[in-house]
C-alpha positions as a printed Julia matrix, in Angstrom:
200×3 Matrix{Float64}:
 -18.66  155.09  -21.57
 -20.7   152.93  -23.08
 -22.1   150.41  -20.9
 -21.1   146.61  -22.24
 -23.5   145.36  -24.0
 -24.95  142.57  -21.92
 -23.61  139.03  -23.0
 -26.53  137.14  -24.86
 -27.46  133.82  -22.68
 -26.3   131.13  -24.85
 -29.2   128.34  -25.55
 -29.14  125.61  -23.69
 -27.83  122.86  -26.1
 -30.89  120.85  -27.06
 -30.57  117.68  -25.46
 -29.71  115.16  -27.48
 -33.08  113.29  -28.32
 -32.38  109.06  -26.94
 -31.6   107.18  -29.91
 -34.5   105.23  -29.61
 -33.47  101.46  -29.17
 -33.97   99.42  -31.77
 -36.89   97.17  -31.72
 -36.27   93.55  -31.11
 -36.38   91.7   -34.52
 -38.89   88.7   -33.47
 -37.42   85.38  -32.8
 -37.53   83.29  -35.57
 -39.92   80.54  -33.8
 -38.21   77.64  -33.96
 -39.42   74.74  -35.77
 -41.53   72.0   -33.67
 -38.98   69.44  -33.65
 -40.9    66.44  -35.8
 -41.81   63.85  -33.37
 -39.81   60.96  -34.39
 -41.74   58.56  -36.62
 -42.73   55.37  -34.36
 -41.0    52.74  -36.28
 -44.33   49.85  -36.66
 -43.75   47.5   -34.03
 -44.37   43.98  -34.94
 -48.38   43.05  -34.64
 -48.99   44.64  -30.8
 -45.51   43.82  -29.7
 -45.8    40.0   -30.39
 -42.63   38.01  -29.94
 -40.76   36.97  -33.08
 -40.78   32.96  -33.43
 -38.32   30.76  -32.52
 -36.86   29.21  -35.51
 -38.22   25.69  -33.79
 -41.65   27.04  -34.07
 -41.6    28.24  -38.21
 -39.99   24.72  -38.78
 -43.0    23.13  -37.33
 -45.41   24.96  -39.27
 -43.55   24.43  -42.58
 -43.76   20.87  -41.37
 -47.23   20.88  -40.94
 -47.82   21.93  -43.95
 -45.52   20.09  -45.83
 -46.45   16.95  -44.62
 -50.33   17.26  -44.92
 -51.46   17.7   -41.37
 -52.89   21.33  -41.61
 -55.03   19.94  -45.43
 -56.32   16.68  -43.11
 -57.64   19.04  -39.53
 -59.57   21.39  -42.59
 -61.44   18.15  -43.91
 -61.45   16.78  -40.32
 -63.26   20.43  -39.31
 -65.45   20.2   -42.5
 -66.48   16.78  -42.04
 -68.05   17.26  -38.5
 -69.79   20.29  -40.0
 -71.58   18.13  -42.45
 -71.78   15.23  -39.69
 -74.64   12.62  -39.64
 -75.86   13.38  -43.06
 -73.83   10.22  -44.94
 -73.11    7.09  -43.37
 -70.11    6.54  -44.99
 -68.84   10.1   -43.52
 -67.67    8.17  -40.67
 -65.54    5.98  -42.22
 -63.62    9.1   -44.18
 -63.11   10.33  -40.93
 -61.95    7.34  -39.63
 -59.52    6.69  -42.31
 -58.8    10.63  -41.84
 -57.9    10.37  -38.29
 -55.37    7.51  -38.93
 -53.95    9.4   -41.02
 -53.49   12.3   -39.21
 -52.07   10.09  -36.14
 -49.18    8.86  -38.52
 -48.14   12.1   -39.62
 -48.56   13.54  -36.09
 -46.42   10.87  -34.99
 -43.71   11.65  -37.59
 -43.03   15.19  -36.16
 -40.45   15.95  -33.48
 -41.42   18.4   -31.35
 -38.65   18.09  -29.04
 -37.28   21.53  -29.43
 -40.33   23.29  -29.47
 -40.74   25.53  -26.28
 -42.69   24.35  -23.5
 -45.95   26.47  -24.28
 -46.26   24.86  -27.86
 -44.8    21.87  -27.08
 -47.23   20.27  -24.5
 -50.42   20.93  -26.0
 -49.23   19.42  -29.6
 -48.15   16.34  -27.67
 -52.21   15.81  -26.29
 -53.36   16.79  -29.53
 -51.32   13.76  -30.99
 -52.32   11.61  -28.17
 -55.8    12.42  -28.42
 -56.23   11.83  -32.31
 -54.31    8.7   -31.7
 -56.63    7.78  -28.88
 -59.88    8.9   -31.32
 -58.72    6.94  -33.88
 -58.47    3.71  -32.01
 -61.67    4.27  -30.67
 -63.71    5.19  -33.55
 -62.26    1.66  -34.93
 -63.89    0.0   -31.88
 -67.28    1.2   -32.65
 -69.81   -1.97  -30.99
 -71.57   -1.74  -34.48
 -70.33   -3.85  -37.27
 -68.91   -1.85  -40.26
 -71.7    -3.02  -42.84
 -74.35   -2.16  -40.41
 -73.05    1.45  -40.27
 -72.68    1.8   -43.73
 -76.31    0.37  -44.33
 -77.46    4.1   -42.65
 -80.66    4.05  -39.75
 -82.25    1.5   -42.47
 -79.7    -1.37  -41.73
 -78.85    0.19  -37.81
 -82.33    0.45  -36.63
 -83.47   -3.42  -36.97
 -79.88   -4.41  -36.15
 -80.23   -2.6   -32.6
 -83.38   -3.95  -31.96
 -81.83   -7.38  -32.39
 -78.54   -6.7   -30.66
 -80.86   -5.46  -27.52
 -82.48   -8.67  -27.37
 -79.5   -10.42  -26.98
 -77.92   -8.1   -24.75
 -80.14   -5.67  -22.92
 -77.21   -3.9   -21.61
 -76.0    -3.16  -24.9
 -76.85    0.6   -25.17
 -75.17    1.04  -21.95
 -72.16   -0.13  -24.24
 -72.85    2.35  -26.89
 -73.24    4.97  -24.34
 -70.05    3.83  -22.74
 -68.67    4.19  -26.38
 -70.22    7.56  -27.31
 -68.83    9.39  -24.05
 -64.93    8.46  -24.23
 -65.58    9.82  -27.87
 -66.98   12.82  -26.5
 -64.02   13.13  -23.91
 -61.15   12.57  -26.67
 -62.91   15.43  -28.81
 -63.0    17.46  -26.37
 -59.62   16.87  -25.57
 -58.4    17.38  -29.2
 -60.3    20.77  -29.6
 -58.99   22.22  -26.09
 -55.15   21.06  -26.99
 -56.11   22.95  -30.83
 -57.43   26.06  -29.21
 -54.07   25.82  -27.02
 -52.14   25.89  -30.1
 -53.9    28.48  -31.7
 -53.59   30.72  -29.2
 -49.98   30.2   -29.09
 -49.28   30.68  -32.5
 -51.29   33.79  -32.45
 -48.83   35.39  -29.86
 -46.14   34.38  -32.29
 -48.54   36.21  -34.92
 -48.52   33.06  -37.29
 -51.3    31.81  -38.9
 -50.02   28.04  -40.57
 -53.41   28.02  -42.75
 -52.4    30.97  -44.18
 -51.01   30.37  -48.15
């Protein structure tokens, strides 16, 4: 008997190649969330002006107070050039005082009411004090030519007259400072509310 043919050793089945894992799709980079646009805050976070302040500002404009203030400021710049200027200033101060006395400040916030009342009082005092100048009107209007001889004559009559003039001038200076200081405080309060009364 012929020897049985050796069975062919079956070739080992090739190991199935590992299916490569699909490369992960690159995640879409999330779009950066747009930063919320900042709502423009009212000028440097300044508080809105109360209705009483707006009404007060309009009244200053309508009654011509602002116009008079500008005239007085311009007069100060050119002070001393014209003796008649003093009388213009005196008249304007009286007008300013009259107009300010018609403005009611009762409803204003305290930070504005106080300096406005100070300014009004100082203006009234300044107007009165200017009228009390110890030199007669006709002498002042004559300028330095008239004031010089008059002054010499007055001193012969009253050696203390220079002191009277000095006291009058000092009080004028103090009232002027009071008007300036209270005016600056009023300006600061308007700035805090982002208001410019002089803006057209």
